[in-house]
C-alpha positions in Angstrom: 0.0 0.0 0.0 0.9 3.6 -0.3 3.5 5.1 2.2 4.1 8.7 3.0 6.8 10.4 1.0 9.3 13.0 1.9 9.2 14.6 -1.5 7.3 17.4 -3.0 3.7 17.8 -4.2 2.6 19.9 -7.2 -0.2 22.2 -6.1 -1.7 24.7 -8.6 1.6 25.0 -10.5 3.9 25.3 -7.4 5.9 22.5 -5.7 5.4 22.4 -1.9 7.0 20.1 0.7 4.9 17.0 1.4 4.1 18.1 4.9 2.9 21.5 3.8 0.4 20.2 1.1 -2.8 21.1 3.0 -6.3 22.3 2.4 -8.9 24.1 4.5 -11.2 21.9 6.6 -14.2 23.7 5.2 -13.2 23.0 1.6 -16.1 21.9 -0.6 -14.4 18.6 -1.4 -14.2 17.6 2.3 -18.0 17.8 2.8 -19.4 16.8 -0.6 -16.7 14.6 -2.3 -16.4 17.1 -5.2 -13.3 15.8 -6.8 -12.0 13.8 -9.7 -8.8 11.9 -9.6 -6.6 9.3 -11.3 -4.3 6.6 -10.2 -1.2 6.2 -12.5 2.0 4.1 -12.2 5.5 4.9 -13.3 7.7 1.9 -13.9 11.5 1.3 -14.0 12.6 0.3 -17.5 16.1 -0.3 -19.0 15.7 3.2 -20.6 14.7 4.9 -17.4 11.5 5.6 -15.5 8.4 5.7 -17.7 4.8 6.6 -16.9 2.3 3.9 -18.0 -0.5 5.2 -20.4 -0.1 8.8 -19.2 -2.1 10.1 -22.1 -5.1 7.9 -21.5 -5.1 8.7 -17.7 -4.9 12.5 -18.3 -7.7 12.4 -20.9 -9.9 10.3 -18.6 -9.4 12.8 -15.8 -10.5 15.6 -18.0 -13.5 13.6 -19.2 -14.4 13.0 -15.5 -14.1 16.8 -14.9 -16.5 17.5 -17.8 -19.1 14.9 -16.5 -18.8 16.3 -13.0 -19.0 20.0 -14.2 -15.7 20.8 -12.7 -13.8 23.2 -14.9 -10.2 22.1 -14.6 -7.9 25.2 -14.8 -5.2 23.2 -16.6 -5.3 21.7 -20.0 -4.1 18.3 -21.3 -0.6 19.4 -22.2 -0.1 21.2 -19.0 -1.2 18.2 -16.9 1.0 15.8 -18.9 4.1 17.9 -18.2 3.2 18.6 -14.6 2.9 14.9 -13.9 6.2 14.1 -15.5 7.9 17.0 -13.7 6.5 15.8 -10.3 8.0 12.4 -10.9 11.3 14.0 -11.9 11.3 16.2 -8.8 10.8 13.2 -6.6 13.7 11.3 -8.0 12.2 9.4 -11.0 11.8 6.2 -9.0 9.1 3.8 -9.8 6.0 5.2 -8.0 2.3 5.6 -7.9 1.0 9.0 -9.1 -2.1 10.6 -7.8 -3.4 13.7 -9.6 -6.6 15.2 -8.1 -8.8 18.1 -9.2 -11.0 19.3 -6.4 -13.3 22.1 -5.3 -11.6 24.2 -2.6 -12.6 26.7 0.1 -15.1 29.5 -0.3 -18.6 28.5 0.8 -20.0 25.5 2.5 -23.2 25.3 0.5 -24.0 22.4 -1.8 -24.0 24.7 -4.7 -20.4 25.0 -5.9 -20.8 28.0 -8.1 -17.9 30.3 -7.6 -15.9 27.8 -5.5 -12.2 27.7 -6.6 -11.0 24.6 -8.3 -7.6 23.4 -7.2 -5.3 20.7 -8.7 -2.6 18.7 -6.9 -0.2 15.9 -8.0 1.6 13.6 -5.6 3.8 10.6 -6.0 3.8 7.8 -3.5 5.7 4.6 -2.9 3.4 1.7 -3.6 3.6 -2.1 -3.1 1.3 -4.7 -4.5 -2.2 -3.4 -3.9 -3.9 -6.7 -3.0 -1.0 -8.2 -1.1 2.6 -9.1 -1.9 1.8 -12.6 -3.1 -1.5 -11.7 -4.9 0.0 -11.7 -8.4 1.6 -15.1 -8.0 -1.0 -17.0 -6.0 -4.3 -15.1 -6.4 -6.8 -13.8 -3.9 -10.1 -14.8 -2.4 -13.1 -12.5 -3.0 -16.8 -12.3 -2.1 -19.8 -11.0 -3.9 -20.7 -7.8 -2.1 -24.0 -7.0 -0.5 -23.6 -3.5 -1.9 -24.5 -2.9 -5.6 -23.0 -0.4 -7.9 -25.1 2.7 -8.6 -28.2 2.7 -10.8 -28.1 4.4 -14.2 -28.7 8.2 -14.0 -27.9 8.4 -10.3 -24.1 8.7 -9.9 -21.9 8.9 -13.1 -20.1 5.6 -13.1 -17.9 6.6 -16.1 -16.4 9.5 -14.0 -13.7 8.7 -11.5 -15.1 11.0 -8.8 -14.3 11.0 -5.1 -18.0 10.9 -4.2 -18.4 7.5 -6.1 -15.8 5.9 -3.8 -18.0 5.7 -0.7 -19.6 2.8 -2.5 -16.2 1.3 -3.0 -15.2 1.8 0.6 -18.3 -0.1 1.8 -17.6 -3.0 -0.6 -13.9 -3.2 0.5 -14.6 -2.9 4.2 -17.3 -5.6 4.1 -15.0 -8.0 2.2 -12.0 -7.5 4.6 -14.3 -7.8 7.7 -15.4 -11.2 6.3 -11.9 -12.4 5.7 -11.6 -11.8 2.0 -9.1 -9.6 0.1 -11.7 -7.9 -2.1 -15.3 -7.7 -3.1 -17.1 -8.0 -6.4 -20.1 -5.6 -6.9 -23.1 -6.4 -9.0 -25.1 -3.8 -10.8 -28.7 -2.9 -9.9 -29.9 -5.6 -12.3 -27.9 -8.3 -10.7 -25.2 -8.6 -13.4 -21.5 -8.6 -12.5 -20.0 -5.1 -12.4 -16.5 -4.8 -10.9 -14.4 -4.8 -7.8 -14.2 -1.9 -5.3 -11.4 -0.4 -7.4 -10.8 -2.9 -10.2 -12.3 -4.2 -13.4 -12.9 -7.9 -13.7 -12.4 -10.5 -16.4 -13.7 -14.1 -16.7 -12.1 -16.9 -18.7 -14.1 -19.8 -20.1 -12.4 -21.9 -22.7 -10.6 -19.6 -25.1 -13.0 -16.7 -24.5 -12.5 -13.7 -22.3 -15.6 -12.1 -20.8 -15.8 -8.6 -19.2 -18.8 -6.4 -18.2 -19.8 -3.6 -20.5 -19.7 0.1 -19.4 -23.5 -0.2 -19.1 -23.0 -2.3 -16.0 -21.9 0.7 -14.0 -18.1 0.2 -14.4 -15.3 2.6 -14.7 -13.8 2.2 -18.2 -10.4 1.1 -16.9 -7.1 1.9 -18.6 -5.6 -1.5 -17.7 -8.8 -3.1 -18.8 -8.3 -1.6 -22.2 -4.7 -2.9 -22.3 -5.8 -6.5 -21.4 -8.4 -6.4 -24.2 -5.7 -5.4 -26.7 -3.2 -8.0 -25.4 -5.8 -10.8 -25.4 -6.8 -10.1 -29.0 -3.1 -10.1 -29.9 -2.9 -13.6 -28.3 -5.8 -14.6 -30.5 -8.3 -14.9 -27.6 -11.9 -14.0 -28.2 -13.0 -11.0 -26.1 -16.7 -10.5 -25.3 -18.0 -7.4 -23.5 -21.5 -8.2 -22.3 -23.8 -8.5 -19.3 -22.5 -11.3 -17.1 -24.8 -13.2 -14.6 -23.4 -13.8 -11.1 -23.3 -17.5 -11.5 -20.8 -17.2 -14.3 -18.3 -16.2 -11.7 -18.5 -19.7 -10.1 -18.2 -21.8 -13.3 -15.4 -19.7 -14.9 -12.1 -21.5 -15.6 -10.2 -18.4 -14.5 -10.9 -14.9 -13.0 -8.8 -11.9 -12.6 -9.0 -8.2 -11.6 -7.3 -5.4 -13.6 -6.4 -1.9 -12.6 -3.6 0.5 -12.2 -3.1 -0.5 -8.6 -4.1 -4.2 -9.0 -2.3 -4.6 -12.4 -3.5 -8.1 -13.3 -4.4 -9.9 -10.1 -5.8 -13.5 -10.3 -8.9 -14.5 -8.3 -8.8 -18.1 -7.1 -11.9 -18.2 -4.9 -15.3 -16.4 -5.0 -17.6 -16.9 -1.9 -15.3 -19.8 -0.8 -15.9 -21.6 -4.2 -12.7 -22.5 -6.0 -12.4 -21.0 -9.5 -11.3 -23.6 -12.0 -8.6 -25.7 -10.3 -8.3 -23.2 -7.5 -4.9 -22.1 -8.8 -3.8 -19.3 -11.2 -4.7 -20.3 -14.7 -2.7 -20.3 -18.0 -4.6 -17.5 -19.7 -4.0 -15.2 -16.7 -0.3 -16.1 -16.7 0.0 -15.4 -20.4 -1.7 -12.0 -20.0 0.4 -11.1 -17.0 3.6 -12.0 -18.9 2.6 -9.9 -21.9 1.7 -7.0 -19.7 4.8 -6.9 -17.5 7.1 -7.6 -20.4 6.0 -4.3 -21.9 5.8 -2.1 -18.8 9.1 -3.3 -17.5 10.8 -2.9 -20.9 11.5 -6.5 -21.8 9.3 -6.3 -24.9 8.8 -3.7 -27.6 6.3 -1.1 -26.7 4.3 -1.5 -29.9 1.3 0.3 -28.5 3.2 3.3 -27.3 1.9 2.9 -23.7 5.1 4.1 -22.0 5.9 7.8 -21.5 9.5 8.4 -20.4 9.6 11.0 -17.7 12.8 12.5 -19.0 11.6 12.9 -22.6 10.5 16.5 -22.2 13.6 17.5 -20.4 15.8 16.0 -23.0 14.0 17.8 -25.8 14.3 21.1 -23.9 18.0 20.6 -23.4 18.5 19.8 -27.0 16.5 22.9 -28.0 18.8 25.0 -25.8 21.9 23.6 -27.3 20.5 24.3 -30.8 20.0 27.9 -29.9 
């Protein structure tokens, strides 16, 4: 999990020491969850530290802002460079990156009109989200008693702070009952996702995953897995998935920036397949980690070197 850093945090265009990155207790975001955010990873590669799918994450954050009617004061290019610069300032080590756009301090009313919008970017040290052995041995999960939101209530396609109360309840319930994670159903009883992860089911040579209509966040790693699976000549079907499909799947796994590709070996104490991590999951894990750790060619241009902009700037100075 994340640990505190001694580095700096980017706040509204200025770097401040970690311990000084504070907001007012009466900020709108504290009371109403009026924020959007992203979780991004930077990995060590033979060519240096690179941010994984930075472009897609920044665009999704701006999309979330638009859905939530939060007018982000920084554009796409500014955020791309601010994130890279934050990683550079903190030593370019592999890290988890958390950019957040939030409504700050002015008035306590629900109506946010006129409330300032602030932006912060932090980097944190991060281990394996679902446990140090999760990627190798898999995890045990339960189907949550909490459903994902109904259509036209909360915007599931936006990564907003307010949506994550639902995620907290799913996670807390699972942990209290002795599981590592929970799986939420949508309001129609179809499989949705984990508390902070998308989900895939394997049956034969076919990969199944819920559609965005099942109240899921359109995950960046989810998109990668679909691409990699098709490259491995696996059929991928995005459709409504009944709960009972979980129990009779050959393999199950979560995907997400934090979870990466985490196998699921039990659901509601029922073993999935053989009860061990399956071959399709292993193939996808290998294909994924080979790219992000620099062992395979980045054919999809998923890696964004953090030093790229700085090198270009230095070259431009020399040219002048």
